[in-house]
N, C-alpha and C positions, 0 to 999 in steps of 0.2 A: 511513401512507403520505405522504410529503411531496410537494406540489405547488406551489411557489412561483409566482405569477403576475406578470406585469409590472404595475407600478404607475405611475402619473403621477409620483409623487415621484421616480422615477429620473431625470426630467428636470431636477431641481434643481441648482444649482451644486455641491452637495457631492459629487455623483457625476460631475462633468465629468472628473476626472483618471481615475477608473475608466473611463468611457466611452473615453478617449483610449487607455488601456492596452489595453483590449479591441480596439479598431480596429486598433492596431498588431499585436497578437498574431493576430488574424483574418487581417490581410494577409500577414503572414509565413508563416502555415500553408499558403499556396497556392504558396510557392516549392518548388523541387525538394527531395525528401527529404534527399539527402546534403549539400546546401547548408545546410539548416537544422541538421543535425548539426554541421557545421563551425563554423557561427554559434554553436551552443550551447556548443561547447567553448571558443571565444574568450570568450563571456559568462561561462562558469564560471571562467575564469582571472581576469577582472576581479573577479568576486565574492570569489574567493580573496584577492586583494590588499586588498580593501575590508572585507569582513565578518569583522572580528577576533574578534567574539563567537562567531559560528557556527563559525568555524575552531577556536577554543578548544574549543567543545563536541564537535565530530567528532574532534578529536585526542585529547581526553580519552577519548572513548569507544574509540578504537582502542588507546590505551595499557592502558585497563583490560581489553580483551577479548583483547589479544594482548601480554602482558607479555614474552613471549620473543622476540618480533620486534625486530629492530634499528631504531633511530630512523629510518635512512635508508629502510628498507622501510615504516615507518608514514607517512612524509612522502610517499613515492611514491604509496600508496594514498589519502592525503588529497588530493594534487592531482588525481588521476584522479577522485576522488569529486566534487570541485567541478566539473570538466569535465562529468561526468554530470549533476550539479544543473543546469548551464546548459542541457544538451540537454533535461532534463525539463521546463523551461518552455516550449519550443517543442513538445514532445511534448503538452502540455496543449492547445495550439491544435489540433494535428492530431487528438487524441482527441475534442475537442468539436466540430470542424467539418468533418472530412473526410467524404465520402460513404462509405457502407458498402463500395462495390466497391474503393475505395482502400485502406481499412483492410485488407480482406480480402487484397489483394495482399502486404501487408506483415507480417501476423500470422499465424503457424501455431500451430495448437493440437494438440498431441499427447496422446492419451489421453482425448479428450473422451467416448469410449464408457463410460468408468467412470462418468460422471454419468448417462447416459441408462440404462445397465444398471441402476444402483441405482433410478433412477425407475420402470422397468418392472416392477421387483420390488416397487413400492409404497412407496418410501422417499423422504424428502426427503434433500437432499444439503447437507452443511455443508463449504463450501470453504474451508479455511484457507490464507490466503496471508501475503504479508509486504510491507513497504514498500520494495520496490525501487523505484528512480527511474523506471523505465519503465512503472510501473503503469497510468498513464492510457490509454496506448496498447494495453496488454496487456489490460486489462479491457474495453475497447471491443471488441477483437477476440475475446475469449473469448465475449462475448455475442451474437456475430452468429448462431450456429447454436443456441445454447441460451441464451436471455436470463436473465440472473441477477437476483436480488434483492440489491441492495448496501446493506450496513450502513456508514454513513459519518458523518464530522463535518461538519455544515453550515457554510458559510463565514460569518464575522462580518459582512462587508459584504453587505447584502441584494441589491445588484445583481450582484455577484460570485456570490452564491449562486443567483440566477435563471440566469445562464449556466452555472454549473458543473452544476446540477441538469438543465438541458436537455441539456448536452453528454454527461454521463455516462448520461443515460437514453437516448440515441439508439438504441443496440442492446441495451439492458438492460430488464428487465421494469419494475421501479420501485425507489425509493430509500426506504430507512428511516434516520431519524435515530439517532444512536448510543445514545440512551437508550430506544429504543422495543423493549424485549426482548420484550414481548408480540408485537409485530408480526412480529419474526423467528421466534418460536416458531410463530406462525400460519402463516407462509410455509412452514416445515419441515412442519407438519401438512398443508398443501396440496400436498405433494411438489415444491416449488420447489427450484432449486439456489440457495443463499444464500452470498454471499462475506462473510467475516469475517476481520479482521487482528488476531491476538493479540500482536503483537510490539512494542507501545508500552507506555510507563508510563501506566497509567490511574488511578494513585493508590492509596491504601492500602485503600480500601473494595473488597471483592470481589476481593481479590488474595492470592496466597501468595508468600512469598520463596523462589525456588528458583534453582539456578545457571543463568546464561546466559553462554556462553563462560567466561571466567576470573573473573567476578563471582558469588560463591558465593551472595549473597542479592540476588536481582533481583526487584522487584515484577512479578508475572506475573498477568494477569487469570484469574480462575476463571469469567468469562463463557463461555470455550470450552466448559467442562464442562456448564454450564447447557443450552447448545444441543445439545451432543453427545449428552446423555442424554434428548433429546426422543425419544419412543417412534417407532420406525420411521425413525431418521435414521442415514445413513451419513455418516462423516467422511473426507474426502480432502484431499490437498495440492494447491493449485493455484500454480505457481511462475512467476512472470513474468520474463523476461530479454530484454535488448537483445542481438542477435547481435554477436559481436565483430567481424565482417567489415562491419558497417554495412548489412547486406542487410535487416534488419527485425528482427522480434521472434519469440521462441517461448515459448509458454505450455505447460508441462508439467503434466498432470493425473495424479496418482498412483491406484493401486487404493486401495479403502478400507483405512483403517488397521486392522491386526489387533489384536484384544484391546484395543479402545478405545471408549469409556472404561471404566476398571475402578471399583472402590470405593475406590481409593486417589488422592485428588486430587493430593497431592504428586508421586507417580511419573507420573501422567497429564501434569502440567504440565511435568515433566522430559522426558518423552518428546517433547512438543511443542517445547519449546525446543531439544532436541538436533537434532531433525529440521530446524528452522529454521537452527541453526548449520551443519550440513552444506551446506544450500542456499546460505547466504550465502557460505560458504567458496570456492564455485564461481567467483564473481565478487564479491569483496568491495567493489570499487570502485563497484559499482551499488547499494549498499545505503543507505538513509538514515540515515547516521551523524549528521546535523545534529540529530536529536531527542535530547533529554536523557533517554536511555533509563534512567538510573539515578538519576533526581532524587529519588524516593521511597526512603527508607532504613528499614531494620527499626525503628528507634527514632526518634521525632520529633526528638529532640535530637541525633542523629548529625550530624556536620559533613557538608556538601554535598561530594560527590566532584568538583563542578566549580569549587570554589574554587581 
């Protein structure tokens, strides 16, 4: 369990720019909700014009995943994706600092009973989700009625990690660093609901290469199976989305996956990837295409797909 504490070193000059950024983000978080969404879209358009490397990564991902789409369609998704990226920055402030009552007004959780039903039957719950750009707000809202144990990547900046940990933990049970496998297994043993995101490239170790969209060999973590095979554990999907009418957010929790996991690792990971694909296709502009999802190739000498 990670519990970063405030340190006097945070007052040193090297953190002053971080303090300024945090102050600006905190101040913006109290503006009207729809104004923040509008500001986020404007910011996203500016990022689209300036962040050429990230734009290249996102467009490459889209081309790899959707080879049958016209270039004009991909460019439309790309531009909308950057608008959603801008919104996500301000959603970070909302997720970290909004009071619970304000979050509850904007986040609707559908199917939460699938979590509590599984727990009443004596099970831990592995909540598989994905890197949708509205995740900060949705995870905060999902934890209001049933606080989650969150498996996450700590921030490299210690001061930002302090704020990130405090913010994400406001309505959730506790946080576990991404390498704390034993901690997550222990939480499942204790019948907790544990959030885990299996949709990024975590490297060659503990991965199998299975299809993800049109990329036939995509490094896919086997960590999902380590946790799903924990005795008395049910695996469910938890899908976060921002409503298209800007009214707020919807988190949808599915019934436990049928016949999962099996003794076939490859087929199990294909099933997870296909499930994620179907959910991403609902609102592809909200998915985090900026991540180099296909950076790890089957053979170390393979040419990068991002060149």
